[in-house]
DRENDO-1510 file (C-alpha; in Angstrom, 1 decimal, always signed):
<recs>
REC; n; res; u; v; w
REC; 1; UNK; -12.8; +0.4; -61.4 .
REC; 2; UNK; -10.5; -2.4; -61.0 .
REC; 3; UNK; -11.6; -3.4; -57.2 .
REC; 4; UNK; -15.0; -5.0; -58.0 .
REC; 5; UNK; -13.6; -7.1; -60.9 .
REC; 6; UNK; -11.0; -8.7; -58.6 .
REC; 7; UNK; -11.9; -12.7; -57.2 .
REC; 8; UNK; -13.3; -12.4; -54.1 .
REC; 9; UNK; -9.7; -15.0; -53.1 .
REC; 10; UNK; -7.9; -12.1; -54.7 .
REC; 11; UNK; -9.4; -9.7; -52.7 .
REC; 12; UNK; -9.5; -11.6; -49.6 .
REC; 13; UNK; -5.4; -12.1; -50.0 .
REC; 14; UNK; -4.8; -8.6; -50.5 .
REC; 15; UNK; -6.5; -7.8; -47.6 .
REC; 16; UNK; -4.2; -10.8; -45.6 .
REC; 17; UNK; -1.0; -9.0; -47.0 .
REC; 18; UNK; -1.6; -5.8; -45.0 .
REC; 19; UNK; -3.8; -7.1; -42.2 .
REC; 20; UNK; -1.3; -5.1; -40.0 .
REC; 21; UNK; -1.2; -2.0; -41.9 .
REC; 22; UNK; -4.4; +0.0; -40.4 .
REC; 23; UNK; -4.3; +3.0; -43.2 .
REC; 24; UNK; -4.0; +0.6; -46.1 .
REC; 25; UNK; -7.2; -1.6; -44.1 .
REC; 26; UNK; -9.1; +2.0; -44.1 .
REC; 27; UNK; -8.7; +2.9; -47.8 .
REC; 28; UNK; -9.5; -0.6; -48.6 .
REC; 29; UNK; -13.0; -0.3; -47.3 .
REC; 30; UNK; -13.8; +3.1; -49.7 .
REC; 31; UNK; -12.8; +0.7; -52.6 .
REC; 32; UNK; -15.8; -1.8; -53.0 .
REC; 33; UNK; -17.9; -2.9; -51.2 .
REC; 34; UNK; -16.4; -6.4; -50.9 .
REC; 35; UNK; -12.9; -5.0; -49.8 .
REC; 36; UNK; -15.0; -2.9; -47.2 .
REC; 37; UNK; -16.8; -5.8; -45.8 .
REC; 38; UNK; -13.3; -8.0; -46.0 .
REC; 39; UNK; -11.1; -4.8; -44.3 .
REC; 40; UNK; -13.3; -3.5; -41.5 .
REC; 41; UNK; -13.1; -6.5; -38.9 .
REC; 42; UNK; -9.1; -6.3; -39.5 .
REC; 43; UNK; -8.9; -2.4; -39.8 .
REC; 44; UNK; -11.1; -2.0; -36.4 .
REC; 45; UNK; -9.8; -4.6; -34.7 .
REC; 46; UNK; -7.5; -2.6; -32.5 .
REC; 47; UNK; -8.8; +1.0; -31.6 .
REC; 48; UNK; -6.2; +3.5; -30.4 .
REC; 49; UNK; -7.5; +6.9; -28.7 .
REC; 50; UNK; -5.9; +9.9; -27.6 .
REC; 51; UNK; -6.6; +12.9; -26.2 .
REC; 52; UNK; -5.7; +15.4; -29.1 .
REC; 53; UNK; -8.4; +17.4; -30.4 .
REC; 54; UNK; -11.1; +15.9; -32.5 .
REC; 55; UNK; -10.1; +12.2; -31.0 .
REC; 56; UNK; -14.1; +12.0; -29.5 .
REC; 57; UNK; -15.6; +13.4; -32.2 .
REC; 58; UNK; -14.3; +10.8; -34.7 .
REC; 59; UNK; -15.2; +8.3; -31.8 .
REC; 60; UNK; -18.8; +10.0; -32.1 .
REC; 61; UNK; -18.9; +9.9; -35.4 .
REC; 62; UNK; -18.3; +6.5; -35.6 .
REC; 63; UNK; -20.5; +5.1; -33.1 .
REC; 64; UNK; -23.5; +6.0; -36.2 .
REC; 65; UNK; -21.1; +2.6; -37.7 .
REC; 66; UNK; -22.9; +0.4; -34.9 .
REC; 67; UNK; -21.5; -2.7; -37.3 .
REC; 68; UNK; -18.1; -1.8; -36.6 .
REC; 69; UNK; -18.4; -2.1; -32.3 .
REC; 70; UNK; -18.7; -5.3; -32.7 .
REC; 71; UNK; -15.3; -5.8; -34.7 .
REC; 72; UNK; -13.0; -4.3; -31.5 .
REC; 73; UNK; -11.3; -6.5; -29.5 .
REC; 74; UNK; -8.8; -4.2; -27.9 .
REC; 75; UNK; -8.4; -0.2; -27.1 .
REC; 76; UNK; -5.4; +1.6; -26.1 .
REC; 77; UNK; -6.0; +4.7; -24.8 .
REC; 78; UNK; -2.8; +7.2; -23.9 .
REC; 79; UNK; -3.3; +10.2; -22.3 .
REC; 80; UNK; -1.0; +13.1; -23.2 .
REC; 81; UNK; +1.2; +14.4; -20.8 .
REC; 82; UNK; -1.1; +17.1; -18.8 .
REC; 83; UNK; +1.1; +19.7; -17.1 .
REC; 84; UNK; +1.7; +22.5; -18.6 .
REC; 85; UNK; -0.1; +21.5; -21.8 .
REC; 86; UNK; +1.4; +23.1; -25.5 .
REC; 87; UNK; -1.5; +21.1; -27.3 .
REC; 88; UNK; -5.0; +21.5; -28.2 .
REC; 89; UNK; -6.5; +18.6; -26.5 .
REC; 90; UNK; -10.5; +16.9; -25.9 .
REC; 91; UNK; -12.3; +18.1; -22.6 .
REC; 92; UNK; -12.1; +15.6; -19.5 .
REC; 93; UNK; -15.2; +15.2; -20.0 .
REC; 94; UNK; -14.9; +14.4; -24.1 .
REC; 95; UNK; -12.7; +11.7; -23.1 .
REC; 96; UNK; -15.3; +10.4; -19.9 .
REC; 97; UNK; -18.1; +10.0; -22.8 .
REC; 98; UNK; -16.0; +7.8; -24.7 .
REC; 99; UNK; -14.9; +5.4; -21.6 .
REC; 100; UNK; -19.2; +5.4; -20.4 .
REC; 101; UNK; -19.8; +3.6; -24.1 .
REC; 102; UNK; -17.2; +1.2; -23.9 .
REC; 103; UNK; -20.1; -1.3; -23.2 .
REC; 104; UNK; -20.8; -0.9; -26.8 .
REC; 105; UNK; -18.1; -2.8; -27.5 .
REC; 106; UNK; -19.4; -6.2; -27.2 .
REC; 107; UNK; -16.4; -8.2; -27.7 .
REC; 108; UNK; -13.9; -6.0; -26.6 .
REC; 109; UNK; -10.9; -8.4; -24.9 .
REC; 110; UNK; -8.1; -5.7; -24.1 .
REC; 111; UNK; -8.4; -2.3; -22.4 .
REC; 112; UNK; -5.2; -0.6; -21.8 .
REC; 113; UNK; -5.0; +2.8; -20.3 .
REC; 114; UNK; -1.4; +4.9; -20.3 .
REC; 115; UNK; -1.5; +7.6; -18.0 .
REC; 116; UNK; +1.3; +10.5; -17.6 .
REC; 117; UNK; +3.9; +9.3; -15.5 .
REC; 118; UNK; +3.9; +12.6; -13.1 .
REC; 119; UNK; +2.2; +13.0; -9.5 .
REC; 120; UNK; +1.7; +16.7; -9.8 .
REC; 121; UNK; -0.6; +16.9; -6.7 .
REC; 122; UNK; -1.0; +20.4; -5.4 .
REC; 123; UNK; +0.9; +20.9; -1.9 .
REC; 124; UNK; -1.9; +21.6; +0.9 .
REC; 125; UNK; -0.1; +23.4; +3.7 .
REC; 126; UNK; -1.3; +21.5; +7.0 .
REC; 127; UNK; -2.4; +25.2; +8.4 .
REC; 128; UNK; -4.0; +25.8; +5.1 .
REC; 129; UNK; -7.8; +25.4; +5.4 .
REC; 130; UNK; -8.0; +25.6; +1.7 .
REC; 131; UNK; -8.2; +23.1; -0.3 .
REC; 132; UNK; -5.6; +22.6; -3.2 .
REC; 133; UNK; -6.8; +22.4; -6.9 .
REC; 134; UNK; -7.1; +18.7; -8.2 .
REC; 135; UNK; -4.3; +18.1; -10.5 .
REC; 136; UNK; -5.1; +17.5; -14.4 .
REC; 137; UNK; -4.0; +14.0; -14.4 .
REC; 138; UNK; -5.9; +13.1; -11.1 .
REC; 139; UNK; -8.8; +14.8; -12.6 .
REC; 140; UNK; -8.8; +12.7; -15.9 .
REC; 141; UNK; -8.2; +9.8; -13.9 .
REC; 142; UNK; -11.0; +10.3; -11.5 .
REC; 143; UNK; -13.4; +11.2; -14.9 .
REC; 144; UNK; -12.5; +7.9; -16.9 .
REC; 145; UNK; -13.0; +5.2; -13.6 .
REC; 146; UNK; -16.5; +6.9; -12.8 .
REC; 147; UNK; -17.1; +7.1; -16.0 .
REC; 148; UNK; -16.5; +3.0; -16.4 .
REC; 149; UNK; -17.9; +2.5; -13.6 .
REC; 150; UNK; -21.5; +3.6; -15.3 .
REC; 151; UNK; -21.7; +0.4; -16.7 .
REC; 152; UNK; -24.8; -1.5; -16.2 .
REC; 153; UNK; -24.1; -4.4; -12.8 .
REC; 154; UNK; -25.3; -7.2; -15.5 .
REC; 155; UNK; -23.5; -6.2; -18.6 .
REC; 156; UNK; -22.7; -9.6; -20.4 .
REC; 157; UNK; -18.8; -8.3; -20.5 .
REC; 158; UNK; -16.1; -10.4; -21.2 .
REC; 159; UNK; -12.7; -8.6; -21.1 .
REC; 160; UNK; -9.6; -10.6; -20.5 .
REC; 161; UNK; -6.8; -8.3; -20.0 .
REC; 162; UNK; -7.0; -5.2; -17.8 .
REC; 163; UNK; -3.5; -3.0; -18.2 .
REC; 164; UNK; -3.4; +0.1; -16.0 .
REC; 165; UNK; +0.1; +2.3; -16.7 .
REC; 166; UNK; +0.5; +4.8; -13.9 .
REC; 167; UNK; -2.2; +4.8; -11.9 .
REC; 168; UNK; -2.2; +7.3; -9.2 .
REC; 169; UNK; -1.7; +6.1; -5.5 .
REC; 170; UNK; -4.7; +7.8; -4.6 .
REC; 171; UNK; -8.4; +7.2; -3.5 .
REC; 172; UNK; -10.5; +6.7; -6.3 .
REC; 173; UNK; -14.1; +5.9; -6.0 .
REC; 174; UNK; -14.8; +4.8; -9.6 .
REC; 175; UNK; -12.5; +2.0; -8.9 .
REC; 176; UNK; -13.6; +1.1; -5.7 .
REC; 177; UNK; -17.9; +1.5; -7.0 .
REC; 178; UNK; -19.6; -2.2; -8.0 .
REC; 179; UNK; -20.4; -0.6; -11.3 .
REC; 180; UNK; -17.0; -1.5; -11.7 .
REC; 181; UNK; -17.1; -5.0; -11.5 .
REC; 182; UNK; -18.0; -6.0; -14.9 .
REC; 183; UNK; -14.8; -4.9; -16.2 .
REC; 184; UNK; -13.3; -7.5; -14.2 .
REC; 185; UNK; -14.8; -10.7; -13.5 .
REC; 186; UNK; -13.8; -12.2; -16.0 .
REC; 187; UNK; -10.3; -10.7; -16.3 .
REC; 188; UNK; -7.6; -13.7; -16.9 .
REC; 189; UNK; -4.3; -10.4; -16.9 .
REC; 190; UNK; -3.9; -7.6; -15.1 .
REC; 191; UNK; -1.5; -5.1; -14.8 .
REC; 192; UNK; -1.0; -2.0; -12.2 .
REC; 193; UNK; +2.2; +0.5; -12.4 .
REC; 194; UNK; +1.6; +3.0; -10.1 .
REC; 195; UNK; +3.0; +7.1; -9.3 .
REC; 196; UNK; +3.3; +7.7; -6.2 .
REC; 197; UNK; +3.4; +11.3; -4.5 .
REC; 198; UNK; +6.4; +12.8; -5.1 .
REC; 199; UNK; +6.9; +15.4; -2.6 .
REC; 200; UNK; +9.9; +16.0; +0.0 .
REC; 201; UNK; +7.7; +15.9; +3.1 .
REC; 202; UNK; +6.0; +12.6; +1.6 .
REC; 203; UNK; +5.8; +10.0; +4.3 .
REC; 204; UNK; +3.7; +6.8; +3.1 .
REC; 205; UNK; +3.8; +5.1; +6.6 .
REC; 206; UNK; +1.7; +8.5; +7.7 .
REC; 207; UNK; +0.0; +9.5; +4.2 .
REC; 208; UNK; -3.6; +8.1; +4.7 .
REC; 209; UNK; -4.2; +8.7; +1.0 .
REC; 210; UNK; -1.4; +6.4; -0.1 .
REC; 211; UNK; -2.8; +3.6; +2.7 .
REC; 212; UNK; -6.3; +3.7; +1.5 .
REC; 213; UNK; -4.9; +3.2; -2.4 .
REC; 214; UNK; -2.6; +0.0; -1.2 .
REC; 215; UNK; -5.5; -1.2; +1.5 .
REC; 216; UNK; -8.4; -0.1; -0.2 .
REC; 217; UNK; -8.4; +0.5; -3.6 .
REC; 218; UNK; -6.4; -2.2; -5.0 .
REC; 219; UNK; -7.1; -4.9; -2.9 .
REC; 220; UNK; -10.4; -4.3; -4.1 .
REC; 221; UNK; -9.5; -4.8; -7.7 .
REC; 222; UNK; -7.8; -7.8; -7.0 .
REC; 223; UNK; -10.5; -9.3; -4.8 .
REC; 224; UNK; -13.1; -8.9; -8.0 .
REC; 225; UNK; -10.9; -10.9; -10.7 .
REC; 226; UNK; -10.0; -13.7; -7.8 .
REC; 227; UNK; -12.1; -16.3; -9.6 .
REC; 228; UNK; -10.6; -16.0; -13.1 .
REC; 229; UNK; -6.9; -13.8; -12.7 .
REC; 230; UNK; -4.1; -16.0; -13.9 .
REC; 231; UNK; -1.5; -13.5; -14.6 .
REC; 232; UNK; -0.7; -10.2; -12.0 .
REC; 233; UNK; +1.5; -7.5; -12.5 .
REC; 234; UNK; +2.1; -4.7; -9.9 .
REC; 235; UNK; +4.5; -2.4; -10.4 .
REC; 236; UNK; +5.7; +0.6; -7.8 .
REC; 237; UNK; +7.5; +3.5; -8.5 .
REC; 238; UNK; +8.8; +3.5; -5.2 .
REC; 239; UNK; +9.8; +0.8; -2.5 .
REC; 240; UNK; +6.9; -0.1; -0.3 .
REC; 241; UNK; +5.2; -2.1; +2.1 .
REC; 242; UNK; +2.0; -2.7; +0.6 .
REC; 243; UNK; +1.5; -5.9; +1.8 .
REC; 244; UNK; +1.7; -4.5; +5.1 .
REC; 245; UNK; -0.5; -2.1; +5.5 .
REC; 246; UNK; -1.6; -2.1; +9.0 .
REC; 247; UNK; -5.2; -3.8; +9.8 .
REC; 248; UNK; -5.1; -4.8; +5.7 .
REC; 249; UNK; -6.5; -7.9; +4.3 .
REC; 250; UNK; -4.0; -8.8; +2.0 .
REC; 251; UNK; -2.4; -11.4; +4.2 .
REC; 252; UNK; -5.8; -13.1; +3.3 .
REC; 253; UNK; -5.6; -12.5; -0.6 .
REC; 254; UNK; -5.9; -15.7; -2.9 .
REC; 255; UNK; -6.3; -16.1; -6.2 .
REC; 256; UNK; -6.9; -19.6; -7.0 .
REC; 257; UNK; -5.9; -19.2; -10.9 .
REC; 258; UNK; -2.8; -17.2; -10.7 .
REC; 259; UNK; -0.2; -19.0; -13.3 .
REC; 260; UNK; +2.4; -15.8; -13.7 .
REC; 261; UNK; +2.8; -13.1; -11.1 .
REC; 262; UNK; +5.5; -9.9; -11.8 .
REC; 263; UNK; +6.2; -7.6; -8.9 .
REC; 264; UNK; +8.3; -4.6; -9.0 .
REC; 265; UNK; +9.9; -3.0; -6.1 .
REC; 266; UNK; +7.8; -4.5; -3.4 .
REC; 267; UNK; +9.2; -5.2; -0.2 .
REC; 268; UNK; +9.6; -7.9; +2.2 .
REC; 269; UNK; +8.7; -6.6; +5.1 .
REC; 270; UNK; +10.7; -7.3; +8.2 .
REC; 271; UNK; +9.6; -10.3; +9.8 .
REC; 272; UNK; +9.4; -9.1; +13.3 .
REC; 273; UNK; +7.1; -6.2; +12.2 .
REC; 274; UNK; +4.5; -8.6; +10.6 .
REC; 275; UNK; +4.7; -10.9; +13.2 .
REC; 276; UNK; +3.8; -8.1; +15.7 .
REC; 277; UNK; +0.5; -7.4; +13.2 .
REC; 278; UNK; -0.3; -10.4; +12.6 .
REC; 279; UNK; +1.4; -13.2; +14.9 .
REC; 280; UNK; -1.3; -16.1; +13.0 .
REC; 281; UNK; +0.8; -15.4; +9.7 .
REC; 282; UNK; +3.8; -17.9; +9.3 .
REC; 283; UNK; +6.3; -14.7; +7.5 .
REC; 284; UNK; +6.2; -12.0; +5.9 .
REC; 285; UNK; +3.3; -10.9; +4.1 .
REC; 286; UNK; +4.9; -10.7; +0.1 .
REC; 287; UNK; +6.5; -13.8; +0.9 .
REC; 288; UNK; +3.5; -15.9; +2.5 .
REC; 289; UNK; +1.3; -14.5; -0.4 .
REC; 290; UNK; +3.5; -15.8; -2.9 .
REC; 291; UNK; +4.2; -19.4; -1.3 .
REC; 292; UNK; +0.0; -19.4; -0.9 .
REC; 293; UNK; -0.2; -20.0; -4.7 .
REC; 294; UNK; +2.2; -22.8; -4.8 .
REC; 295; UNK; -0.4; -25.0; -6.3 .
REC; 296; UNK; -0.8; -22.7; -9.7 .
REC; 297; UNK; +2.2; -20.8; -9.9 .
REC; 298; UNK; +4.5; -21.2; -12.9 .
REC; 299; UNK; +6.7; -18.2; -13.2 .
REC; 300; UNK; +7.5; -15.5; -10.9 .
REC; 301; UNK; +9.4; -12.1; -11.9 .
REC; 302; UNK; +10.8; -9.8; -8.8 .
REC; 303; UNK; +12.0; -6.6; -10.3 .
REC; 304; UNK; +13.9; -4.1; -7.9 .
REC; 305; UNK; +12.1; -5.5; -4.6 .
REC; 306; UNK; +13.6; -6.0; -1.7 .
REC; 307; UNK; +14.0; -7.6; +1.8 .
REC; 308; UNK; +13.2; -5.3; +4.8 .
REC; 309; UNK; +15.8; -5.4; +8.1 .
REC; 310; UNK; +14.3; -4.5; +10.9 .
REC; 311; UNK; +15.9; -3.1; +14.2 .
REC; 312; UNK; +14.0; -5.4; +16.4 .
REC; 313; UNK; +15.2; -8.5; +13.6 .
REC; 314; UNK; +17.7; -10.5; +15.8 .
REC; 315; UNK; +17.9; -13.1; +13.3 .
REC; 316; UNK; +16.1; -11.3; +9.8 .
REC; 317; UNK; +15.0; -13.1; +7.1 .
REC; 318; UNK; +17.6; -13.2; +4.2 .
REC; 319; UNK; +17.0; -13.5; +0.3 .
REC; 320; UNK; +18.7; -16.8; +1.2 .
REC; 321; UNK; +15.9; -17.9; +3.2 .
REC; 322; UNK; +13.3; -16.7; +0.9 .
REC; 323; UNK; +14.5; -18.5; -1.8 .
REC; 324; UNK; +15.1; -22.0; -0.1 .
REC; 325; UNK; +11.4; -21.6; +1.1 .
REC; 326; UNK; +10.3; -20.5; -2.7 .
REC; 327; UNK; +12.7; -24.3; -3.8 .
REC; 328; UNK; +10.7; -26.2; -1.2 .
REC; 329; UNK; +7.1; -24.9; -1.8 .
REC; 330; UNK; +6.6; -23.7; -5.2 .
REC; 331; UNK; +6.6; -27.1; -6.7 .
REC; 332; UNK; +4.8; -26.0; -10.0 .
REC; 333; UNK; +7.2; -23.0; -10.8 .
REC; 334; UNK; +8.9; -23.5; -14.3 .
REC; 335; UNK; +10.4; -19.7; -14.4 .
REC; 336; UNK; +11.7; -17.2; -11.8 .
REC; 337; UNK; +13.7; -14.6; -12.8 .
REC; 338; UNK; +15.2; -11.6; -10.4 .
REC; 339; UNK; +16.7; -8.5; -10.9 .
REC; 340; UNK; +19.2; -7.3; -10.2 .
REC; 341; UNK; +20.7; -10.4; -9.6 .
REC; 342; UNK; +22.4; -11.3; -6.5 .
REC; 343; UNK; +25.9; -9.6; -6.0 .
REC; 344; UNK; +26.0; -7.1; -8.5 .
REC; 345; UNK; +27.9; -4.2; -6.7 .
REC; 346; UNK; +30.0; -2.8; -9.1 .
REC; 347; UNK; +33.6; -4.2; -7.8 .
REC; 348; UNK; +31.6; -7.7; -8.1 .
REC; 349; UNK; +31.0; -6.6; -11.7 .
REC; 350; UNK; +35.1; -6.1; -12.2 .
REC; 351; UNK; +34.6; -2.1; -11.7 .
REC; 352; UNK; +36.6; -0.2; -9.6 .
REC; 353; UNK; +34.3; +0.2; -7.1 .
REC; 354; UNK; +32.4; +3.9; -5.6 .
REC; 355; UNK; +33.1; +4.9; -2.1 .
REC; 356; UNK; +30.3; +6.3; -2.1 .
REC; 357; UNK; +28.6; +3.0; -2.9 .
REC; 358; UNK; +30.6; +0.8; -0.6 .
REC; 359; UNK; +27.5; +0.7; +1.8 .
REC; 360; UNK; +24.8; +0.3; -0.7 .
REC; 361; UNK; +23.3; -3.7; -0.9 .
REC; 362; UNK; +21.1; -3.9; -3.6 .
REC; 363; UNK; +17.8; -5.9; -2.3 .
REC; 364; UNK; +18.1; -4.9; +1.1 .
REC; 365; UNK; +16.8; -2.0; +2.7 .
REC; 366; UNK; +15.6; -0.5; +6.0 .
REC; 367; UNK; +13.6; +1.9; +7.0 .
REC; 368; UNK; +13.9; +5.5; +8.0 .
REC; 369; UNK; +11.2; +7.3; +9.1 .
REC; 370; UNK; +11.9; +10.5; +7.3 .
REC; 371; UNK; +12.8; +9.5; +4.0 .
REC; 372; UNK; +11.8; +5.7; +4.0 .
REC; 373; UNK; +13.2; +3.1; +2.7 .
REC; 374; UNK; +17.3; +2.9; +2.6 .
REC; 375; UNK; +19.9; +0.6; +0.8 .
REC; 376; UNK; +23.0; +1.8; +2.8 .
REC; 377; UNK; +24.3; -0.5; +5.7 .
REC; 378; UNK; +27.3; -0.5; +7.6 .
REC; 379; UNK; +27.8; -3.5; +7.2 .
REC; 380; UNK; +27.1; -6.5; +4.7 .
REC; 381; UNK; +23.0; -7.0; +5.9 .
REC; 382; UNK; +23.3; -10.7; +4.3 .
REC; 383; UNK; +25.8; -13.5; +3.9 .
REC; 384; UNK; +26.0; -12.7; +0.0 .
REC; 385; UNK; +27.7; -16.2; -1.0 .
REC; 386; UNK; +24.6; -17.5; +0.8 .
REC; 387; UNK; +22.4; -15.5; -1.1 .
REC; 388; UNK; +24.1; -16.5; -4.2 .
REC; 389; UNK; +24.0; -20.6; -3.8 .
REC; 390; UNK; +20.1; -20.1; -2.2 .
REC; 391; UNK; +19.6; -18.3; -6.1 .
REC; 392; UNK; +21.5; -21.0; -7.8 .
REC; 393; UNK; +20.3; -24.0; -6.1 .
REC; 394; UNK; +16.4; -23.0; -6.8 .
REC; 395; UNK; +17.5; -22.1; -10.8 .
REC; 396; UNK; +18.6; -25.7; -10.5 .
REC; 397; UNK; +15.8; -27.1; -9.4 .
REC; 398; UNK; +13.4; -25.4; -11.8 .
REC; 399; UNK; +15.7; -26.3; -14.4 .
REC; 400; UNK; +15.4; -30.0; -13.5 .
REC; 401; UNK; +11.7; -30.1; -13.4 .
REC; 402; UNK; +11.9; -28.1; -16.7 .
REC; 403; UNK; +13.2; -31.3; -17.8 .
REC; 404; UNK; +10.5; -33.9; -16.9 .
</recs>
């Protein structure tokens, strides 16, 4: 065999050339003992797990090679669509077994969980005493987080990045469990994207599960990462006023090392409503949360975020007010991204305009109890030119900081 006759330096060079080709690395492990030693750390640095039949069996077989575990630095789990399944999958119990063994990966630094972006919950009629079955997607999420919550609280775990994609906006006991904490206490980066109830009769302000998720589960995650977290992404699939949940503790939450913050579809709540809930707070909950991090915040991105215009707002707080607030107080900010940009309606982009969209003002909403947040107004909710000026002034201030 040629492999054993090659100089060690040449073998190392071969491995370096195929370091991103996992299949080739796995084949090299079979070629010779020396290539096995060189290829193994790269071949198992990233572990991709799915629910296709046999994935968990492969993991169990791998578990006999204990040397492999210490090389795994990143795990990506992708759950295939669970509704109307047309594929043979591992059982929920088999998948949960894998996650209950995650503490074996002593050098794991990144864990990404990709769940199906669907809600799937069954509807329970208010006059029906029968509890509807839990959806396959929720069953899977509960099982995985319960499995992760079986870790010993004394586990010496140093996970740096946790991403949870398409987390159902429903209570999950595993997330709140103290035994879930070993995954959180060393986090630098946390990403949570949320999938919300899509039933026609869903009313966020009255839905106990939805309120509990934002008020308790999400807040619990963040408080346990507070001492180490430098990057946070919170993404909702609907406009939500999570930071203004009744009796919430969000208004007191601070992440002392936070440098990067990305928010999607979170609403800057009506100033009048917020003042009624928390008279001691200076301004809107989300705005105040951002400004509280003025000492550390370097990057801020707001995507599809809106300002709520409340009926009781005699002088509603608009984007110009918020951006001027950011310009004056976020003195460490070096990058600010906002999507969509101010003044992006059809006719302002050079189009003919759509009569149906004439009353739609991106970036502003009002709350309609039957349908949630609405973008349509009888007239402009703000002076668009003032919004643009404030946005540009903020960008000019940031640009000048970057020159120094």
